[in-house]
N, C-alpha and C positions, 0 to 999 in steps of 0.2 A: 550841695544841692542834689536832690534825688534824681536818678535817671528817669526819663519819661518812657513809659511802655507804649509802643506803637499800637494803634487801633486800625485794623484793616477791615473794610467792608467788602463783602463779596455779594454780588447779585446773582440769584439763581437763574434769572432770565426766563425764557419760554419753558413752561412746565413740561412740554412734550419734547424738549431738546435735551442736550447733554449737560446743561448747566447745573441742574439739581444734583446729578451724579458727581460732578466735579466739586461742588460745594461740600457734599457729604464726605467725600474722600479727603479734601483739603482740611476739613475740621478735625479729622483724626490725627493729623500730624502735629507733633509738638513744635511750637514756634515761639520765638522771643517776643510775644505780644499777644494781643487779644484779637479774635476774629468775630465779626458780627456778620451773619448771613441774612441777607434781605431776600425773603422768599416765603412761600406758603409752607408752614410747618408740616401740614399733612402730606404735602407732595414730597418734602424732604424725608420724612419718616418712611413713607411708602417706597421711595427710591432706595433708601438704605436697606429696607426689608428685602426688596427684590434682589439686591446685590449680596445679601447675606452679611451685611455690615452692621455692627453695633453703632448706634447713633443716639446720643443723648445731649441735646442742646437746650439750655434753658431759654425761655422767652426773654427778650430784651426790650426794655421800655425806656423812654427818655429820662425818667427819674430813678432808674435802677441801673446799677452797674452789673455787667455780666459777670457771673462767677467763673473763676478759672478752673481748669482741670484739677488744680491742687486744692480747691475749696470743697471738693466732693467728699 
C-alpha cells in the first residue's frame, strides 16, 4: 500500500495582518506533504515582493491537484 502524502491547508487570515507573511515563508520550506494556502493570491504575491522573497504558488482548484516543487 502506498503511503499517503499529508495535505495541509494554511489560511492567510486578515490581509493586513501577519498571516500572509507567514504563509509565504511557510510555503518556501520543504515539507513531507502538500501545502494549500487559502488566501488572496495578489496579497500573497505582494507580501512576498515586499519581503524580497521569491514566491511561485500555482492556483489550486477542486478538480486539479496542486503541483509539487518537484514538478516544476
